[in-house]
N, C-alpha and C positions, 0 to 999 in steps of 0.2 A: 515426548510430545510431538504429535504430527505437525508437519509444516504445510503451508499453503504454497501453491505454485507462484503466486504473485505475478510478476511480469515475465516469468520464464515461459518459453515456447519450445516445444519439441521440434528439432530441425529435421530429424529423420527417424525411421524405425531402426531397430538394432541391427538387422541383417543387411541394411541398405548401403552403408558406407563402403567405399572401395578405394582403389588406387588414386582416383582423382580427388579424393577428400583428404589424403595424407597431408598433414601440416595445418589443416583447417580446424577451427574451433567448432565443436558440435555440442548439441544438447540432446541427450538420450534419456528415455524414461522407460521403466518397466519393473520387473520383479527380480530380486536377488536370488539367483539359483545357487550354483556352486560357489564356495566361499573358502579361501585359504588365507591364513594370517601367518606370514613369515617373519614377524617382528617389525622390521622397518618397511616391509612391503605387504600390502593386502591386495589379493586378486579376487574379483567378484565377476561371475558370469551373469551379465545383465540380460534378462530374457523378456521378449514381448512376442506377439503372435507371429512375427516373421522369422525369429531365430535368436541367436545369442551373440553378444559382443563382450569380450573380456575388458574389464575396467581395472586399471592399476592405480592404487593409492600409494604414493611414495612419501614417507615421512620426511625425507630430506628436502622435498620441494613444496610441501603443503603446510599451511598454517596449522598450528597444534590443534585448534578446535575442530578443524575440518577432519584431520586424521583421527581424532578421538571419536568423532561422530561415525567415521567409517568403521572404527573398531566395534561400534555398538550394533552394526548391521548383522542381522541373522537371516536365515532362509525364509524367503517369501516376503521380506520387507519390500514395500513399494518405494522406489527411490528415483530421483532425477539427478543427473550428473552432467556438469559442464566440463569439457576437457578438449584436448587436442588429439586427433587421430594420428597414430604412429604405426610404422611397420614393426612387427615382431622380429627379434633376432632369428636367424635361420634355424638355430637349434630349438627354438620355442614355437615354431610354426606348427599349427594343428591342421593336417590335411583333411581331417574328418568333418570339418565344419566350414561353411562358405566364407565366414569372416576369420578363419583361422590364421591368416597372415597379418592381421591387424589387431591393435588394441587401443583403447581410449585412455590417455594419461589424464587422470582427473585433476581438476583445479578447484571446482566447487561442488557441493553436495547438498541435497535436500532429502530428508527422510519424510516422505509424504504420508505413509502409514506403516504401522508395525503389524506383525502377524504372530499369532500363536504357532507353535510347532505343528505343521500339517499332520493329519492322521496317516499319511503315507508320503513317500518321496515323490516329488514332481519330476518324474522321468519316464521315458517310454517303456523301459523294461521293468516297471514296478511290479513286484510280486505281492499282490494283495487281493482279497476277495472282491468280486464284482459288487456285492451288496454294499461294502464299505465305500467303494468308488462312487456308486450311485447316490448314497446318502450324502456324500460330500462332493457333489457333481461339479461345483464351481472350481475347486482346485484341480479336480481331475481334468477338466477342460483346458487347463493351462498346459498340460503335457503337449509337447510338440506334435506327436502323432494325432492327437485329438484336434489340434488347431489345423493340421493339414487336412483332416477329414472334413471339418467344417468349411474350409476354403474350397475343397474339391466339390462339395455339395453346392456351394454358391456358384461355382463355375458351371456345373451341370444345369442349374436353374437358369443362369444367364444365357447360355448357349441355346437352351430349349426355347426361351422366349425369342431370341434373335432369329433362330432358324424358322420357327413356325410363323413369325411375323413376315419374314421374307417370302414364305410360301402362301401368303394371303390370309392367314388365320387371324381372327380377332380374339383378344383375350377378354372374356366376359365372366363376371362373377355370378355364381348361382346361389340361391338362398341356403343359409345354414340351418334355419328353422323350417322344417318341411313336414308334410303329412306322412304319417307312418304307413308303410305298405309292407306288412310282414310277409315276405316271401324270400327266405334266405337266412342270413345271420340275424341275430337279435338287434333291435334298434336301441340306441340310447334315447330315452324319453325326457322331454323338458316340459314340466307342467305350465299351463297358462294361468296367470293370475286374473286376467280380465274375463276369461271365459271358463269358470270353474268346472272341473271334471274333464277337461280336454287337455290334450298333450300335443306338443310338437315332437318330431323325431329329428335327431341330428343325422345328416346325410351319410348313408353307406357309400354312395357315389352320386355324382350329379346326373345320373343316367336319364331320368325323365326330362329334366330341364334342358339338357343339351339336345335331346330330340325335339323339344318344343322350339329351341333356337333354330333348328333346321327348318321347322315349319314356318318360323317367323321370317325366313329369308336371310338369316345370318350367313349361311352357306359354308363358312369354315370357322369353327370355334376351337379355342384352346384355353385351358385353365390349369394352373398349378393349384390343385384343390385339396383342402383338408377333408378327410373322411373318417367315419367312426363306425366301429363294429363291436358289439358286445359279445365277444366270443373268447374261447379258451386260447391262451397265447402259446407261441412257440418262439424259437430263436429268431425267426424271420417275420414275426407278426407283432402288432401293437394295437391297442384299442383305438388309438388315433394315429392316422398315418397320412401320407401325402401322395397324391396321384398326379401324374402328368396326363391330363384328360383332353381328348380331342374328338371332334366329330366333323364329318364332311358331307355335303349334299351332292346328288347326281353322280354317285360313284358305285363301283362294285369292288370285289375283293382285291383285284390287282391294283386298283388305284390307291386304296388305303395302304397296302403293303409297300408300294413304290415310294410314297412320300415318307413312310417311316424308315425304310431302308436308307434313304438319304439322310435322315436325322441321325440314325445310329452311326453311319459312316463318319459324319461330321463330328459328332460328339466324341467318339473314341479317338479320332485323330487329334482333335484339339486338346483333349484333356489328358490322354495317355499316350499319344503318338502311336496308336495302334491302327493299322490299316484293315478295315473290315471289307472283305471281298464280297462284291455284289455280282449277281443277285444271291441272296441268302438261300440256302437249300430249303425246300419245302418237303414236308412228309405228312401223309395222311395219318389221322389219328389211329386207325386200325393198324397201320404199318408200324407206327411207333410202339403200340402196345405189343404187337407180335414180335418185334425185333428187340425191344428194350424193356418191356414190361412196365412202361411209364409213358404218360402223355407229356412229360417234360424230360426227355432223355438227355443224359450227359453223353455227348458224342466225342469226347476227347479220347476215348479208348473203345476198343471193340467188345469182346466178350458178349456177343449178342445171343439172344435166346434162340434155341433150335427146337422145333416141334417134331417130336418122334412118336406122336400118337399112332400114326399109321403103321409104324414098325411094331409097336408093343400091344396093339389093340387085341390081339388073339394070343398073347403069351400066357404063361401060367402064374404070373405075379398078379394077385388079386388087387393090390393097390393101384396098379397101372390100368388093368382092364376095367375095373369098376369106375374109375375116373372117366375113361373114354365112353363107356356105356351110358353114363349119367349126363352126357353132353359136355363134359369137361375136356381136359387135354393133359398130355404128359410132355413136358418141355425140359430142356437142360441148358446149362452154360458150360463152356469149356475154359478152364483156367489154365492158360499156357504155362508150363513149368510149375504147376501148382503142387506137384508131389513134394518138391523140396521145401515148400512153405507151409504146408498143412498136414502135419502128422495126425494120427487118429484123434488125439485129444482136442485139437483145434477143429477137426471136422465135427466132433460132437458139440463144440461150442456153436458152430454155424448151424447145426441142426436145431439147437435151442433158439437161435436167432430167428430162423424162418417161422418158428411157431408163433412168434409175436405178430406175424402177418397172417395168422389163421391156417398156415400150412400144417399138416399132420406130422410131417417129418421131412427128412432130406435123404434121398438115396444117392449113392456115389459110385463112381468107377475110376479107379486109380491105375494109371498106365505106368507102372513101375518098370525100371529096366530089367528086373529079374522076372517080370511077369505081371499080368493084369490081376488086380484084386477088385472085387465088386461086391456090394452089399446084397445084390439080387441075382447074381450070375446063374445060380442053380435053376432059376425059373425061366431062363431064356435059352434059345438054341444058339449055337455058334454063329449061324447065319444072321440071326437078329442082333447079336452083340456086334458083329462085324459091320452091319448096316448102320447101327447107332454110331459107331466110331467114325465111319465115313461121313455121315451127315454132320457130326460135330467137329470134323477136321482134327481128330485126335491123333497125337503123336506120343512118343516116349516121353515120360515125365509130366504129361498133362493130367489134370484132375477134372472129372466131369461130375457136375451136381445136377440132380433131377428132382422136380417137384411134380406131383400128380394131384389134380383137384379140379374144381370149377375154374374156368378161365380167369375170373377176377382174382381168385386166390393165387393161382399160378403166376399171373402177371405181377401181382403185388410182392409175392415172396421172392421170386427170382430177380425182379427188378431191384428190390432192396438189397438182396444178397450180392448182386453184381456191383452195386455201389460200395457195399461194405468191404468186399474183397479188394476193390480198387483202392480204397483208403488204406487198408492194411498193407498193400503192396506198393504204396506210394506212387500210384499211377496217375494222379490228378495234378497236372501242371498248372499252378495258379497264374502263370503268365500267358497261358493259352486261352483265347476267347473263341469258343465255338458257338455260333448262333444257328438257330434252326426255327423255321416256321412250322408249327403243327396245325394242320388244316382239316376241314371236314369232320369236325367233332360230331358225336351223336347229339340230336336235338334234345333227347330226354334221357334221364337216368331213373331207375326204379328206386324208390325210397321204402325200405322195410318199415321204418318208423311211421311214415304217413300212409303206407299201403297204397301208393299211387305213383304214377310217373310225375317227375318234377323236371323243370327246365335245367339242363346241365349248366348253362350260363345264366340266362335270365329270360323271362317270357316275351321279351321284345326282339329276340334274335330271329332272323328270318330263316326258315328252312330252305334247303335247295329246291329250286322250282320243280324238278322232276320227282321230288319226294313228298310234295304236298299231298298227293293222293293217298299216302299211307298214314296220315295224321290220326285217323280213328281206327283203321283196320290193322295196322302193324306199326305202332309208335316206335318200337325199338329199331325199326329200319330207317327212320327219318334222320337224315344228316343235316347239320346246320351250316349256314354260311358264317362259321365262327373260325377264329384263328388266334393262336397264342404265339408270342415270340419268346423263345427259350434261349437261355445263355448258361452253358455249363451245367445243365441239369436243374436250372431254376427258371420258373416262369417269371419273366420280368414285365410282361404286358399281355393283355388279351383284349379281344374285341370281336365285333361281328358286323355284318350288314343287318340293318334293322328291318322289321316289318313296317311297310309304309301304307299298307292297305287296311282300312278299317275293318273290312269284312274278314280278312285273314287274321287280323289281330284278335277278333272275337272268336274265331275258330280255334286259335291257339289257346286262349283262356279256357275254352270248352274242353279241349284236349287235355288240359292240365287239371281238369276236375272242378273248375270254377263254374258256378251258375252265372247267368247273365247279371243277376242282381249283385252277386259277390264281386264280379269283375268290375262293374260300374261303381260299386261302393269304394273299391280300392283304387281303381285307375281311371275313374270316370273323366277327370279333367284332361287326361291324355287321349282317351278314346273319343271324347267330345271334340277335341282339337283336330283329330284325324278326319273329321267331316269337312275341314276347311282347306283341303289341298296340301297334304304332306308330300314332299319330294322324296325320291329314293335317297337313302342316306345310310351311313355307317361310320364307325369310329373305332377307337382303341384307347386304352388307358394303361399307362406304365405305373408300377409301384416305384416311386422315386426312391424311397428308403432302401428297398431291396437292390435297385439298380446301383446306387452309390455304394452299398455294402460290397457288391461284387467288384466294382471298379477299384475299391480300396483294398480288396482281399481281407475284409474284416470278418470276424467270426460270427457277428450278430448285428442286426440292424440297430440294436441299442448302442453300438459303437459309432453310429453315424447320425444319431438323433441327439440334439443338444440335451434335452431333458426327457428321457424315456420312462416308460412304466416297466414294472416287473411282471412276473407270471400271474400275480394276483390283481393285475390292472391297477396297481397302486403306485404312487410316487414316493420313494423312500426319502427323498429330500424334503418335499413340502408336506408330506403326510396325507395327501389327497388319495382317495375320497375321505371325507370327514363328516361328522355330525353338524347339523345347523341348528340355529335357535328355534325354539318353539314358535316364536312370533313369525318367523319366515314361513314355517309350515302352515300356520293359521292363515296367513295372507294368501297362500296357494290352495287353501281348502284341502289340505292333506293331513290325514291322521295316520300315525305309524302303528302297525299291527305287531311290532316286535315283541312287546310284553305279552300279548295274547298267545303268540307262537311259543314263547318260552314256557308259559303255563301249560 
């Protein structure tokens, strides 16, 4: 039978007592973790969110009913214990836990609730399927590592609010029920009961509203905002996620970057005691693609891409020459000492790997001590081979991989191969934090699906002033005043200077293929507002979940979100999404077509 607290009050958390409390009477509460019954002595590891305190029940000093009650305790029972804090004997000290030099000698006990046997052990190194952990998320969150991650996330949010408040930012909430503006990911729609046939959209970001706040004179805005995107999930994506969102007036790129570098320096110092060196390196988008094959390069290791198109453009190897003639390129990466790690079987595995990035195959050159081996040597002259080796910086035992295709395919395949090899060779130091600003993104990217140019970031991003002239004549040439902040190969935030000219904004919609009517139908309230004096402004948004994931060195953002969804955008614990009553659908004037679709 569960007992009530009554007049009992917790005096401290389990990990708080120390030398100054020795000999004092304490009242601790939490969950029973480890449990050992030695006959006349019972040891229980009492656990709460701060840590563990060993509690000792001694039959020789306790009333019989209290000791009997202690004997009935099992794993994950919730208990309250009154007792005296004592030092452990030297041979019993546990150096692996903060309270390992102390123990609580129990005097009184209350069993506040009992527990069934959990579906898995409540410990950090639990070996169980993630789906089971997510189904029983509440005991999973009791594990110390999960408590640490929730606490770190809290610290990140608190430091964020403190820092930006000190920098003059106002925290302003923007609406959760917005107008749908389908340009990008799919919206989550919410039907309106009072206006039948119409829908709200949950925000993909507060973008339009934070721009309106700049127009309203707010000047500096910040929000830890919930956002929603109905898209396919990956390890670092969720249908609902959290952004650190900010916007500033009367600024350009350098101003936004400066205030955010100060934020990152303070955040990593206070949370992880890591010194971020300022200023953070900047790299143009085209240089990032050419050097790393990625717009979010991991710079913790080298293995950069080398363009050898000029060397092989006239060789007799058709794969190389046709790629160059068709406007593509031939590039390579040099795996230092790769000969020892990648025999022919593993090279074949990597060849299959790059095919998943649309590459047709993988050519290679192996600098073995007994002589070079190469998959295409017979098609090249000795001079061409020598020049390739020089450009790649090749030495004995190096292994060079080549991909030839359109630039987008070459970048994607070699960029991914570079990361895959680094993982296999254990080259990624989790304790190293390499930041990088990637700047001057293309304004547009071509969509095969839409058969038109689309905004690479969003249609409110300002083009660079000198490139406005190419909006209609050469859209691919237009660079954006956009910037991403990258950490260890992960984009943790992105932003841009916004268009503040109503005329330029209309031109941008036209360049994106919108008619004036379409543009005003979707974004009329913003374009109308632009007629009332918008200031120059720009901002940035961080993915809070991804940022915390990297700071924790967690494998997935699911490990830093209290109640995450899985790849099907469903919650294994609650069963969401689920069906609703017919009455609710009727009130919303919604009829389901599921039966018709089945037929």
